[in-house]
One Martini backbone bead per residue (centre of mass of N, CA, C, O) as a GRO file, in nm:
protein
  132
    1MET     BB    1  -2.801   4.998   0.933
    2HIS     BB    2  -2.887   4.841   1.188
    3VAL     BB    3  -2.879   4.559   1.060
    4SER     BB    4  -2.584   4.556   0.973
    5ARG     BB    5  -2.467   4.595   1.261
    6PHE     BB    6  -2.600   4.347   1.386
    7VAL     BB    7  -2.459   4.138   1.202
    8THR     BB    8  -2.170   4.212   1.281
    9ILE     BB    9  -2.199   4.151   1.584
   10LEU     BB   10  -2.301   3.861   1.557
   11THR     BB   11  -2.056   3.755   1.400
   12SER     BB   12  -1.838   3.831   1.606
   13THR     BB   13  -1.956   3.665   1.837
   14ALA     BB   14  -1.948   3.389   1.699
   15ILE     BB   15  -1.642   3.379   1.646
   16THR     BB   16  -1.550   3.414   1.937
   17THR     BB   17  -1.694   3.163   2.045
   18LEU     BB   18  -1.559   2.954   1.860
   19LEU     BB   19  -1.266   3.017   1.939
   20GLY     BB   20  -1.302   2.961   2.235
   21MET     BB   21  -1.381   2.662   2.199
   22ALA     BB   22  -1.129   2.572   2.050
   23GLY     BB   23  -0.930   2.657   2.267
   24ALA     BB   24  -1.040   2.469   2.489
   25HIS     BB   25  -0.974   2.203   2.330
   26ALA     BB   26  -0.657   2.272   2.287
   27GLN     BB   27  -0.600   2.243   2.565
   28GLU     BB   28  -0.415   2.124   2.812
   29GLY     BB   29  -0.438   1.882   3.026
   30PRO     BB   30  -0.398   1.675   3.258
   31ARG     BB   31  -0.156   1.472   3.380
   32PRO     BB   32  -0.074   1.169   3.433
   33SER     BB   33   0.012   0.960   3.671
   34GLY     BB   34   0.309   0.788   3.672
   35PRO     BB   35   0.440   0.595   3.458
   36VAL     BB   36   0.638   0.605   3.177
   37PRO     BB   37   0.637   0.498   2.876
   38VAL     BB   38   0.835   0.261   2.704
   39PRO     BB   39   0.980   0.186   2.436
   40VAL     BB   40   1.010  -0.064   2.226
   41GLN     BB   41   1.264  -0.295   2.163
   42HIS     BB   42   1.442  -0.396   1.876
   43GLY     BB   43   1.599  -0.582   1.677
   44ASP     BB   44   1.743  -0.674   1.415
   45LYS     BB   45   1.604  -0.678   1.088
   46GLY     BB   46   1.787  -0.742   0.867
   47GLN     BB   47   1.728  -0.845   0.572
   48THR     BB   48   1.587  -0.793   0.297
   49GLY     BB   49   1.330  -0.976   0.144
   50VAL     BB   50   1.329  -0.787  -0.123
   51SER     BB   51   1.501  -0.795  -0.444
   52GLY     BB   52   1.547  -0.735  -0.777
   53TYR     BB   53   1.324  -0.614  -0.931
   54GLU     BB   54   1.136  -0.761  -1.216
   55ILE     BB   55   1.024  -0.764  -1.558
   56VAL     BB   56   0.922  -1.037  -1.758
   57ARG     BB   57   0.920  -1.114  -2.110
   58GLN     BB   58   0.703  -1.328  -2.327
   59ASP     BB   59   0.643  -1.427  -2.634
   60GLY     BB   60   0.394  -1.558  -2.811
   61VAL     BB   61   0.238  -1.733  -3.024
   62PRO     BB   62   0.021  -1.715  -3.247
   63VAL     BB   63  -0.331  -1.728  -3.237
   64ASP     BB   64  -0.555  -1.910  -3.362
   65PRO     BB   65  -0.852  -1.954  -3.451
   66ASN     BB   66  -0.987  -2.129  -3.189
   67GLY     BB   67  -0.728  -2.127  -3.017
   68PHE     BB   68  -0.443  -2.245  -2.827
   69GLU     BB   69  -0.201  -2.108  -2.587
   70GLN     BB   70   0.137  -2.118  -2.440
   71VAL     BB   71   0.334  -1.951  -2.180
   72VAL     BB   72   0.669  -1.933  -2.043
   73VAL     BB   73   0.792  -1.740  -1.771
   74THR     BB   74   1.129  -1.690  -1.680
   75CYS     BB   75   1.334  -1.642  -1.438
   76PRO     BB   76   1.610  -1.557  -1.330
   77ALA     BB   77   1.859  -1.671  -1.175
   78GLY     BB   78   1.753  -1.689  -0.828
   79LYS     BB   79   1.459  -1.619  -0.889
   80LYS     BB   80   1.128  -1.526  -0.802
   81VAL     BB   81   0.789  -1.542  -0.830
   82LEU     BB   82   0.516  -1.300  -0.761
   83GLY     BB   83   0.390  -1.272  -1.059
   84GLY     BB   84   0.136  -1.226  -1.332
   85GLY     BB   85   0.067  -1.227  -1.699
   86PHE     BB   86  -0.114  -1.057  -1.974
   87VAL     BB   87  -0.101  -0.943  -2.324
   88GLY     BB   88  -0.321  -0.849  -2.589
   89ASN     BB   89  -0.444  -0.774  -2.942
   90GLY     BB   90  -0.740  -0.867  -2.828
   91ALA     BB   91  -1.070  -0.899  -2.708
   92LYS     BB   92  -1.074  -1.229  -2.800
   93LEU     BB   93  -0.858  -1.281  -2.572
   94LEU     BB   94  -0.841  -1.541  -2.343
   95THR     BB   95  -0.818  -1.645  -2.020
   96ILE     BB   96  -0.753  -1.961  -1.883
   97ARG     BB   97  -0.453  -1.933  -1.757
   98SER     BB   98  -0.281  -1.802  -1.444
   99PHE     BB   99   0.037  -1.918  -1.313
  100PRO     BB  100   0.256  -2.069  -1.119
  101GLY     BB  101   0.523  -2.252  -1.133
  102ALA     BB  102   0.720  -2.486  -1.057
  103GLY     BB  103   0.924  -2.353  -0.792
  104GLY     BB  104   0.871  -2.033  -0.839
  105THR     BB  105   1.021  -1.939  -1.151
  106SER     BB  106   0.732  -1.906  -1.297
  107TRP     BB  107   0.495  -1.811  -1.562
  108ILE     BB  108   0.167  -1.922  -1.668
  109VAL     BB  109  -0.002  -1.893  -1.994
  110THR     BB  110  -0.340  -1.935  -2.111
  111VAL     BB  111  -0.499  -1.904  -2.434
  112GLN     BB  112  -0.789  -1.780  -2.624
  113ASN     BB  113  -0.919  -1.762  -2.957
  114THR     BB  114  -1.243  -1.600  -3.062
  115ASP     BB  115  -1.155  -1.521  -3.331
  116THR     BB  116  -1.092  -1.492  -3.703
  117VAL     BB  117  -0.800  -1.408  -3.614
  118PRO     BB  118  -0.491  -1.378  -3.546
  119LEU     BB  119  -0.325  -1.355  -3.217
  120GLY     BB  120  -0.130  -1.176  -2.999
  121TYR     BB  121   0.109  -1.229  -2.718
  122SER     BB  122   0.212  -1.168  -2.366
  123GLY     BB  123   0.411  -1.262  -2.103
  124TYR     BB  124   0.438  -1.212  -1.738
  125ALA     BB  125   0.696  -1.159  -1.484
  126ILE     BB  126   0.746  -1.122  -1.139
  127CYS     BB  127   1.073  -1.062  -1.013
  128ALA     BB  128   1.289  -1.186  -0.732
  129ASN     BB  129   1.464  -1.164  -0.453
  130VAL     BB  130   1.428  -1.411  -0.187
  131GLN     BB  131   1.415  -1.414   0.157
  132SER     BB  132   1.368  -1.669   0.409
   0.00000   0.00000   0.00000
């Protein structure tokens, strides 16, 4: 019983000490004297830079075994391409090239089929209105 009471007192003392230390750190210290910083004011932010986000898909023709194919995915009129890529229906369909087209309004994907059967794929372009 004496050991149990000693542990209770020791635990209570430790908790009180820790709380006291935490409280000391949480107390507000002296404030510096001198001028108070004023927030910087900024002008009008203007129009949003990107709007009308959409993903455009274009199916490519099936790729024959050991063959290459290319698809061009074009953004709707007035939109620019932000990125792109492709998805294929086989693990042996390899990306040869994936890049933005001239003028920044399309995404071009070239793939190679290393399988023994024809494989399909689709190219994707991420398009949006971009304010310069």
